[in-house]
C-alpha positions in Angstrom: -0.2 0.1 0.1 1.0 3.6 -0.5 2.9 5.2 2.0 4.6 1.9 3.4 8.2 0.4 3.6 8.3 -3.0 1.8 10.8 -5.5 1.8 10.9 -8.2 -0.9 13.1 -10.6 -3.0 13.1 -9.3 -6.6 14.8 -10.1 -9.7 16.2 -7.3 -11.7 14.6 -7.1 -15.1 16.1 -3.8 -16.6 17.9 -0.9 -15.7 17.4 2.3 -17.4 18.8 5.8 -16.8 16.8 8.6 -15.4 19.2 11.4 -15.2 23.2 11.3 -15.5 23.4 10.0 -12.0 20.4 8.1 -11.4 18.7 4.9 -12.7 15.2 3.7 -13.0 15.0 -0.4 -12.2 12.1 -2.7 -13.0 12.0 -5.7 -11.0 9.9 -8.8 -10.6 9.0 -9.8 -7.0 6.6 -12.7 -5.8 3.8 -10.3 -5.9 4.5 -8.7 -9.3 6.4 -5.9 -11.1 7.7 -3.3 -9.2 9.6 0.0 -10.7 11.9 1.9 -8.4 13.9 5.0 -8.8 17.7 4.9 -7.3 19.1 8.5 -6.9 22.8 9.0 -7.3 23.1 5.3 -8.2 26.4 5.7 -10.1 27.8 8.4 -8.1 31.3 7.3 -6.7 30.0 7.0 -3.1 26.6 5.6 -3.7 25.6 2.7 -1.3 24.1 1.2 -4.4 27.2 0.5 -6.4 27.5 -3.2 -7.2 24.3 -4.0 -5.5 22.2 -4.7 -8.3 22.6 -5.6 -12.3 20.4 -7.5 -14.8 19.9 -10.7 -13.8 20.4 -10.6 -10.1 18.3 -11.6 -7.5 18.2 -9.1 -4.6 16.5 -8.1 -1.2 14.8 -4.9 -1.8 13.6 -2.1 0.8 11.5 0.4 -1.3 9.0 3.2 -0.2 5.9 2.4 -1.7 3.9 5.3 -3.6 0.6 4.8 -5.3 0.3 1.8 -7.8 1.5 2.5 -11.2 4.2 4.8 -9.7 7.9 4.9 -9.5 8.9 3.8 -5.9 11.8 4.8 -3.9 14.5 2.5 -3.6 16.2 2.6 0.2 18.0 -0.6 0.2 19.4 -3.5 -2.1 21.6 -6.4 -1.3 22.4 -8.9 -3.7 21.1 -12.6 -3.0 22.3 -14.1 -6.3 24.5 -12.6 -8.9 24.7 -15.3 -11.7 28.1 -13.8 -12.7 28.6 -16.7 -15.0 26.2 -15.3 -17.4 28.8 -12.7 -18.1 31.2 -15.4 -19.8 28.7 -16.8 -22.2 27.0 -14.4 -24.8 24.3 -17.0 -25.8 23.5 -17.7 -22.0 23.1 -13.9 -21.6 20.8 -13.4 -24.7 18.5 -16.2 -23.6 18.4 -14.5 -20.0 17.4 -11.4 -21.5 14.6 -12.6 -23.7 13.3 -14.4 -20.5 13.3 -11.3 -18.6 11.6 -9.5 -21.6 8.8 -11.9 -21.5 8.4 -11.7 -17.8 8.6 -7.7 -17.7 5.8 -7.6 -20.6 3.4 -10.3 -19.3 4.0 -11.1 -15.4 0.8 -10.0 -13.6 0.2 -8.2 -10.2 -0.8 -9.8 -7.2 -0.6 -13.6 -6.1 -0.4 -14.8 -9.5 3.2 -13.5 -9.8 4.8 -16.0 -7.4 4.7 -18.6 -10.3 6.3 -16.2 -12.6 9.0 -15.4 -9.9 10.0 -19.0 -9.5 9.7 -19.7 -13.1 12.1 -16.9 -14.2 14.5 -17.5 -11.3 14.6 -21.2 -12.5 15.1 -20.3 -15.9 18.0 -17.9 -15.0 19.7 -20.3 -12.9 19.6 -23.1 -15.5 21.2 -21.0 -18.2 23.9 -19.9 -15.4 24.7 -23.8 -15.5 25.5 -23.7 -19.2 23.2 -23.6 -22.6 25.0 -26.6 -23.9 24.9 -26.8 -28.0 22.7 -24.6 -30.0 20.0 -27.2 -29.8 20.3 -27.5 -26.4 20.0 -23.6 -26.1 17.1 -23.4 -28.4 15.0 -26.0 -26.5 15.6 -23.8 -23.2 14.0 -21.1 -25.1 11.3 -23.3 -26.4 10.8 -24.4 -22.8 10.5 -21.0 -20.9 8.0 -19.8 -23.8 5.5 -22.9 -23.2 5.8 -22.1 -19.5 4.8 -18.6 -20.1 1.9 -19.6 -22.0 0.8 -22.0 -19.2 1.2 -19.2 -16.6 -1.1 -17.0 -19.0 -3.7 -19.5 -19.3 -2.8 -20.0 -22.9 -1.3 -23.4 -22.7 -1.3 -25.1 -26.2 -3.9 -27.6 -27.1 -1.7 -30.4 -28.8 -3.4 -33.5 -30.6 -0.6 -35.7 -31.4 -2.6 -38.3 -32.7 -4.0 -36.0 -35.7 -0.7 -34.0 -35.6 -2.4 -30.5 -34.9 -1.7 -27.5 -33.0 -4.8 -25.5 -32.1 -4.9 -21.7 -32.4 -7.0 -18.9 -31.9 -10.7 -19.8 -33.0 -10.9 -22.9 -34.7 -7.6 -22.6 -36.6 -4.9 -25.3 -36.0 -1.3 -25.6 -37.4 -0.6 -29.0 -39.0 2.4 -30.7 -37.0 4.4 -33.8 -37.3 3.8 -36.3 -34.6 7.3 -35.8 -33.7 6.8 -32.1 -33.0 3.6 -32.9 -31.2 5.3 -35.3 -28.9 8.0 -32.7 -28.0 5.8 -29.9 -27.4 3.6 -32.4 -25.2 6.7 -33.3 -23.2 7.7 -29.8 -22.9 4.2 -28.7 -21.5 4.3 -31.3 -19.0 7.7 -31.5 -18.0 9.2 -29.3 -15.0 12.5 -28.9 -16.7 13.9 -28.9 -20.2 15.7 -31.8 -22.0 19.2 -32.4 -20.4 21.9 -29.7 -21.8 24.6 -32.4 -21.4 25.7 -32.9 -25.1 24.1 -31.4 -28.2 20.3 -31.8 -29.3 19.0 -31.2 -32.7 17.7 -27.7 -33.1 14.0 -28.1 -33.0 13.2 -25.7 -36.1 9.4 -27.1 -36.7 8.5 -26.9 -32.8 10.2 -23.4 -32.9 8.2 -22.3 -35.9 4.8 -23.3 -34.5 5.4 -21.6 -31.1 6.0 -18.5 -32.9 3.0 -18.5 -34.9 1.3 -19.1 -31.6 3.0 -16.1 -30.0 2.3 -13.5 -32.9 -1.5 -14.6 -32.9 -2.1 -14.7 -29.4 -0.1 -12.3 -27.6 0.6 -10.0 -30.4 4.5 -9.9 -29.6 6.7 -8.8 -32.2 9.1 -11.8 -33.4 11.8 -9.7 -34.5 13.7 -9.8 -30.8 12.8 -13.5 -30.7 14.4 -14.2 -34.1 17.7 -12.2 -33.1 17.8 -14.3 -30.1 17.7 -17.6 -31.9 20.1 -16.5 -34.3 22.6 -15.9 -31.4 22.1 -19.2 -29.5 21.9 -21.2 -32.8 25.5 -20.3 -33.3 28.0 -22.7 -32.1 30.2 -21.2 -29.5 33.7 -20.5 -30.4 36.5 -22.8 -28.8 39.6 -21.5 -27.7 
């Protein structure tokens, strides 16, 4: 409520400049998205230096203003920094896409706790490594399906006839292999093992992209860019 001091765990979704020395930070908390202002964030003696960054999970304390307004951040302490993401550009690309989906679609209120858990788990998973291009694409596909389930738009997959239900009465024809893969990802709590490489699930990625475009009106240029990054084989030194 407005006028209260609130303490919460929070995942840093985005950091934007407010002025030459201040930041506006978007967070995902177990009760929904929160936007805070950090005055003097980049000043040399700021107490917030090094305390937050993209993909961090932090404990934050903020002074709550009216709903929809920017709140004043009072304290911030990192709980999970996920530093290994900085060493893998493909993992970093996946993490950025996951955060974007959460920032765009996560609700306010009690339902947000499931989003918080899913995003936290997805970021922890890519921290452990994304594997080859196929495994990285599978992690992206897995999180996209979980987002659909959280939104109440879980896909209807008919494996027997090889179809994928869309808006209204339309359906995308898919192979039985794609139907089986999408069905297993929908039912699973974790994506396939990232140990070793997996084939890139191109047909499955295509049909989920169509589903997102029709049901969520999500521009797919960012998705295409991320897929372009994660499908490249990592350079070996």
